[in-house]
N, C-alpha and C positions, 0 to 999 in steps of 0.2 A: 972668556968662558961664560960669564954671566950674560953677555949679549946673545950667545948661542941658546942659552936656556930661555931667554925672553922670546926669541924667535920661535922656539918649539912651542911654548905656551900660547903665543899669538896664533900660530897655525892651528893648534888644537881648538882654540876658541872659535876661530873662523869656521872650522869643520863642524863644530857643534852648532853654530848659528845656521850654517847651510842645511844641516840635518833638520833643525827646527823649522826652517823655511819650507823644506819639502813636506814635512808633516802638516804644516799650516796650509800648504797648497792642496794637499789631499783632503784635508778636512773642509776647506772652503768649497771645493768642487764636488765633494762627496766621492771623488775618485781622481786619479791623476789624469790631467788633460792629455788627449792624444796628440796634441801639438804643443811643443815647448820651445822656448828660445832662451838664450843666454848671451848677454852683451858684455864683452870684456874690453876695457880701455887699455890698449896695448902701450900707449904712450905713458900712462901712469902706472901700469902693471897691476891693475886691480879691476874688480867688476865695476861696470857703469851703473851706478844707482840713480834712481829718479829720472830715468830716460823714458819719455812718453812713447807708447807703442799703440798702434791701431791696426786691427786685423780686418781685412775685407775678403769677401768672396765675389766671384764674378757670376753675374746672372746669365741666363740663356740669351738675353738681349745684349750681352757684353758690357753691362754697366757694373761698376764696383759698388757693392753693398756693404756698409759698415756692420760687422757682426760682433766685435768686441774691442775693448780699449782698456788701457791701464798704464801703469808705470813700473819700471823695474824696481825690485826691492834692493836691499843692501848687498845681495849676492849677485845682482845683475840679471835676475830672472823675473818673469812676469807670470806668476802662477795662476792657474784656473782660467786660462783663456777660453777654452771650449770644454764641452762634455762630449762623451762618445756619441750621444744621441744627436748632437748638432753638427757632427763632423761627417761630411759626405764627399763622394768623388767630385772633383772639380778643380778649378783654378783659384788660388788664394794669393793674397798680397799682404805682407807685413810692412807697415810704414813705421820706420824708426825716426823719431824727431830729434836728430842729432844736433840741429841748430840750437834748440832749447837747452839740450844737455851741455853743449860747449859754452853757451852764453852764461849758464849758471856757474860754470867754473871760471868765467872771465877769460876764456881761451878762444881766440879766433879760429874758426874752422873753415874748411873749404867746401864741405858738403852740408847744405842746410837740412837735408834729410836723405835717408837711404830707403829704397823700396826693393824688397825681395819678392819676386813673383815665382810661384812654384805650382806644380800640378800634383794632385792626390789621385792615385789610381786604386789604392786599397785603404779605405778609412779604418780598417781593423788593425793596421800597423801603427806604431808610434813614429812620429816625425819630429825631429829636433832641428831647428834652424838657428845656429849660433851666428853672432856678428862680432868680428874682431875689428875694433874701431880705434882710430887715432884722428887728430885734427885734419890730417891731409891724406888719409887712406882708409879703406875698409876692405874686409874680405868676409865671405860667407861660404858655407858648404852644408850639405846634409849630414848632420851628426847622428849620433845614436843615443 
């Protein structure tokens, strides 16, 4: 019974921390970013913290231009990537440095990085690009 109570308290503290992270993100960006991501380590069953992320946009000349970078926080999120003013129609790429993440955990991985390329047709919408990660697989989708 006491283990059950500890699990409840732990989950409550995690939810409180996630809420604090969201408030921090809104305060840092002055508003919520129109593009968000969340990386979950499915092998460990927890968010992937300290995973380097780089965001690119594709130029009319088809070159990738770096527009933002950061690391995931303890909740596996990278808040404040963009502002609404800097988000436009076009093709974007999120580069997840999974090799650095797995090396920090002393875990051999198969994918040194994951790049997710997607197209924005309506920059007034919110776009969420989650990454489900393990040392030997990954999955992504357009979230909400």
